[in-house]
Backbone bond lengths (Angstrom), bond angles and torsions (degrees), N, CA, C in turn:
res aa  C-N    CA-C-N  psi(-1)  N-CA   C-N-CA  omega(-1)  CA-C   N-CA-C  phi
1 X - - - 1.439 - - 1.478 109.33 -
2 X 1.457 123.00 13.69 1.337 123.74 179.27 1.555 119.94 -84.32
3 X 1.260 123.21 142.89 1.356 122.63 -174.47 1.583 116.27 -64.42
4 X 1.159 113.11 -13.03 1.633 117.53 176.98 1.625 108.91 -66.18
5 X 1.249 119.36 -17.99 1.477 124.39 -177.93 1.543 109.44 -80.47
6 X 1.341 116.19 -21.65 1.472 117.46 -176.74 1.489 110.73 -68.50
7 X 1.339 125.66 -35.63 1.368 127.05 -179.02 1.547 115.90 -128.98
8 X 1.281 111.81 43.77 1.462 119.95 -175.68 1.498 119.33 -88.36
9 X 1.320 116.31 -5.15 1.454 119.86 173.27 1.484 116.00 87.23
10 X 1.449 115.60 -3.02 1.326 119.13 170.63 1.497 108.69 -104.71
11 X 1.285 116.79 104.97 1.529 125.10 -169.27 1.406 117.06 -101.84
12 X 1.467 109.95 -53.71 1.528 116.87 -174.24 1.666 107.18 -85.98
13 X 1.168 116.68 91.57 1.424 117.90 -174.96 1.565 114.34 -155.37
14 X 1.273 115.12 159.08 1.526 117.10 174.03 1.620 109.92 -116.75
15 X 1.270 113.22 11.63 1.439 125.37 -179.08 1.553 106.59 -86.25
16 X 1.360 115.86 109.77 1.446 121.11 174.47 1.442 114.03 -57.96
17 X 1.414 122.39 -21.59 1.356 122.34 175.99 1.542 116.95 -68.19
18 X 1.249 114.92 -8.52 1.499 121.52 174.49 1.479 111.77 -113.93
19 X 1.414 116.81 16.24 1.451 119.99 -178.20 1.516 113.09 -121.26
20 X 1.222 123.25 149.02 1.450 130.51 -174.08 1.561 106.28 -100.05
21 X 1.224 119.28 125.21 1.444 119.36 171.04 1.545 108.89 -140.27
22 X 1.331 112.61 140.48 1.634 118.91 179.05 1.479 100.56 -123.11
23 X 1.440 114.08 160.15 1.372 120.00 170.40 1.597 109.79 -68.21
24 X 1.352 112.70 141.96 1.387 116.46 -179.06 1.512 109.26 -95.14
25 X 1.370 120.24 133.24 1.381 127.06 179.02 1.535 110.61 -117.56
26 X 1.247 124.72 107.99 1.474 129.17 -174.45 1.522 108.66 -52.18
27 X 1.271 114.73 141.66 1.515 124.34 175.49 1.578 111.35 65.04
28 X 1.314 121.73 14.15 1.421 122.96 171.94 1.499 112.92 -117.45
29 X 1.358 119.02 147.82 1.393 119.92 172.32 1.420 110.13 -76.28
30 X 1.500 115.77 147.45 1.403 124.31 174.50 1.554 105.34 -118.35
31 X 1.270 115.87 112.29 1.521 121.17 -160.25 1.510 110.15 -117.96
32 X 1.261 116.59 133.97 1.401 126.74 168.83 1.529 107.60 -118.21
33 X 1.393 114.67 128.85 1.515 120.30 -179.24 1.480 107.49 -115.52
34 X 1.227 118.50 135.39 1.482 120.84 177.31 1.466 103.73 -124.13
35 X 1.365 114.10 128.00 1.507 117.41 178.60 1.651 106.98 -117.67
36 X 1.278 111.14 131.48 1.470 118.52 -174.86 1.626 102.72 -91.69
37 X 1.393 116.03 149.55 1.400 116.02 177.75 1.517 117.33 -70.50
38 X 1.418 112.90 -25.75 1.357 121.35 179.78 1.503 110.52 -139.13
39 X 1.421 119.38 170.98 1.450 120.76 177.28 1.467 110.33 -54.12
40 X 1.373 120.37 130.63 1.397 121.54 -178.13 1.518 111.39 -142.65
41 X 1.287 118.89 135.29 1.444 125.03 -179.64 1.493 107.52 -79.02
42 X 1.374 116.70 120.61 1.449 118.67 -175.60 1.659 101.29 -108.78
43 X 1.317 108.90 117.07 1.529 112.92 -177.75 1.542 112.54 -97.54
44 X 1.418 117.36 -11.30 1.381 117.61 -176.83 1.529 110.50 164.19
45 X 1.282 115.38 -179.63 1.436 124.49 174.80 1.554 113.08 -131.58
46 X 1.274 120.35 149.95 1.461 126.52 169.46 1.662 108.03 -113.23
47 X 1.263 111.32 130.18 1.425 119.69 -175.59 1.509 106.46 -117.29
48 X 1.363 111.52 131.52 1.539 119.11 162.48 1.495 100.80 -113.61
49 X 1.338 117.94 110.40 1.419 121.16 -179.82 1.516 111.87 -75.24
50 X 1.396 121.03 168.64 1.409 122.91 -173.65 1.463 109.23 -56.98
51 X 1.357 118.55 137.60 1.493 123.69 -167.59 1.555 112.40 -146.76
52 X 1.282 113.83 32.91 1.469 113.94 -179.80 1.618 114.39 -63.66
53 X 1.217 118.42 -38.12 1.504 120.04 -178.98 1.626 104.39 -165.52
54 X 1.299 111.81 161.68 1.518 113.84 176.67 1.585 111.21 -58.81
55 X 1.285 119.06 -32.85 1.363 120.32 176.83 1.542 118.74 -74.04
56 X 1.398 114.00 -20.23 1.300 118.71 -179.88 1.529 119.90 -103.01
57 X 1.295 118.65 3.04 1.469 128.92 -174.35 1.626 107.00 -65.96
58 X 1.208 118.85 -24.99 1.442 124.27 177.17 1.408 113.53 -60.29
59 X 1.434 118.15 -24.68 1.446 123.17 -179.82 1.563 115.39 -71.25
60 X 1.297 119.72 -16.39 1.458 126.26 -177.76 1.479 109.41 -63.40
61 X 1.333 113.95 179.59 1.553 127.95 178.35 1.417 109.18 -78.42
62 X 1.311 124.46 138.48 1.448 123.58 173.41 1.392 118.81 -104.61
63 X 1.380 121.40 -30.93 1.380 126.17 -175.66 1.575 106.16 -133.76
64 X 1.338 116.56 135.04 1.497 123.10 176.43 1.387 110.61 -120.09
65 X 1.351 115.47 125.24 1.524 124.13 167.84 1.465 108.01 -107.60
66 X 1.326 108.01 140.94 1.592 112.96 -175.07 1.569 106.84 -132.60
67 X 1.331 106.06 136.14 1.458 119.54 175.31 1.560 109.37 -129.48
68 X 1.323 112.44 137.96 1.482 118.70 179.94 1.622 99.17 -124.21
69 X 1.288 115.88 122.98 1.496 126.11 177.62 1.613 105.16 49.98
70 X 1.396 111.97 54.81 1.488 121.90 176.87 1.629 110.80 57.17
71 X 1.158 120.70 11.35 1.531 126.56 169.56 1.422 115.43 -96.53
72 X 1.348 119.98 117.76 1.476 120.76 178.61 1.447 105.09 -69.89
73 X 1.519 116.15 130.69 1.392 122.80 174.48 1.564 108.74 -119.08
74 X 1.188 123.02 -4.72 1.477 124.18 177.61 1.470 109.02 -87.12
75 X 1.282 117.95 166.42 1.516 122.24 -176.26 1.679 99.02 -71.17
76 X 1.432 114.11 156.19 1.423 114.62 -178.95 1.533 115.10 -59.02
77 X 1.341 117.76 -23.27 1.483 117.96 179.53 1.582 107.85 -90.30
78 X 1.365 120.27 -1.86 1.387 119.47 178.17 1.573 112.04 87.21
79 X 1.272 119.88 172.01 1.452 122.16 175.30 1.571 102.73 -96.58
80 X 1.449 108.77 129.15 1.437 117.23 171.73 1.550 109.80 -74.72
81 X 1.350 115.72 122.56 1.438 124.19 175.92 1.420 117.96 -86.74
82 X 1.349 127.91 125.76 1.472 123.21 171.92 1.452 112.79 -67.04
83 X 1.329 114.52 151.62 1.464 122.65 173.04 1.537 112.00 -70.48
84 X 1.245 121.27 152.09 1.397 120.68 173.33 1.591 107.32 -73.57
85 X 1.343 120.43 156.87 1.263 125.66 -176.16 1.536 113.58 -75.70
86 X 1.375 114.40 -21.62 1.477 115.86 -174.93 1.504 112.06 88.02
87 X 1.243 122.14 2.49 1.467 129.80 -176.66 1.588 106.54 -139.77
88 X 1.312 118.40 158.10 1.546 116.86 -176.80 1.551 104.18 -129.00
89 X 1.466 117.06 41.40 1.468 115.62 179.00 1.580 107.93 -93.94
90 X 1.367 120.69 5.66 1.401 122.79 172.66 1.635 107.82 -152.67
91 X 1.298 116.00 160.24 1.327 119.30 177.52 1.589 110.99 -79.39
92 X 1.274 110.86 114.69 1.575 113.59 -172.21 1.530 110.08 -104.13
93 X 1.285 116.44 18.09 1.628 120.37 -178.26 1.647 105.89 -55.77
94 X 1.309 109.91 148.25 1.452 120.45 171.51 1.542 107.14 -119.66
95 X 1.361 114.28 122.84 1.344 122.18 -176.31 1.569 108.02 -97.48
96 X 1.320 117.36 128.13 1.410 121.31 176.25 1.504 108.00 -116.52
97 X 1.435 117.74 112.03 1.499 125.11 -168.68 1.522 104.35 -94.55
98 X 1.326 115.55 132.52 1.468 124.01 171.30 1.491 110.45 -99.16
99 X 1.343 124.97 13.73 1.509 122.04 -172.41 1.528 112.51 -68.37
100 X 1.437 117.33 -13.90 1.386 116.66 177.60 1.457 110.92 -89.76
101 X 1.315 120.34 9.28 1.488 125.14 179.36 1.592 100.18 -103.26
102 X 1.375 111.03 124.50 1.434 113.59 167.75 1.571 121.03 -71.29
103 X 1.265 120.12 163.03 1.362 117.18 178.35 1.390 116.25 -67.56
104 X 1.269 121.68 -26.11 1.574 120.12 174.65 1.495 108.68 -75.68
105 X 1.323 123.63 -14.89 1.404 124.20 175.39 1.626 113.21 -83.23
106 X 1.375 111.06 -11.61 1.509 114.47 178.85 1.513 116.61 126.26
107 X 1.355 118.35 6.94 1.447 114.28 -177.73 1.533 116.73 -72.68
108 X 1.262 121.29 -13.23 1.355 125.13 171.92 1.416 117.39 -99.97
109 X 1.247 114.94 114.62 1.501 122.62 -169.63 1.484 112.89 -83.80
110 X 1.328 119.39 118.66 1.435 119.23 177.83 1.517 116.25 -85.63
111 X 1.386 110.91 117.89 1.531 117.72 -169.96 1.548 114.89 -57.52
112 X 1.303 114.37 -9.58 1.578 116.14 -175.70 1.389 113.68 -78.32
113 X 1.396 122.77 -14.35 1.421 116.13 177.08 1.647 103.56 -152.88
114 X 1.391 113.65 -175.35 1.412 112.28 -177.99 1.449 116.60 -53.31
115 X 1.411 116.92 129.16 1.397 118.02 -166.90 1.569 115.55 -108.08
116 X 1.308 114.37 -25.84 1.473 119.86 177.56 1.492 107.22 -140.89
117 X 1.320 112.37 124.09 1.504 118.85 -177.13 1.520 107.16 -120.19
118 X 1.260 112.94 122.87 1.609 121.00 -178.50 1.444 106.61 -108.75
119 X 1.217 115.91 106.56 1.562 120.81 169.34 1.417 110.42 -89.09
120 X 1.390 120.78 114.12 1.372 124.28 -178.71 1.531 114.48 -109.23
121 X 1.227 117.56 122.72 1.490 125.06 174.47 1.474 108.47 -101.55
122 X 1.324 118.92 118.39 1.443 121.88 175.87 1.456 112.24 -69.32
123 X 1.302 121.98 150.43 1.452 124.64 175.73 1.547 113.62 -75.29
């Protein structure tokens, strides 16, 4: 359950030692904030949802809300995330593209403060 597993480079796996999981608290935001050291163009994210086993995939995130420089760039209902398949026989990544977001809406992350905020609501 340590944060180093969130961005460790091991993505296509069923080993929970490479997955990040936090306790879910109903009606609360579960937030990850990524701060870049300098101004960075953020064009999207690639998500590999929780994938330990077919029985455990319900433990993954369901909805993703994205903010860049405190500006909401996701739809008001958030992005619906697919469940992991519970197997790793194929790459199940989900790409969320921000290319339809103009820089004035927030696609250019300012390195001076929190630049990408991911609010995750578990299923």
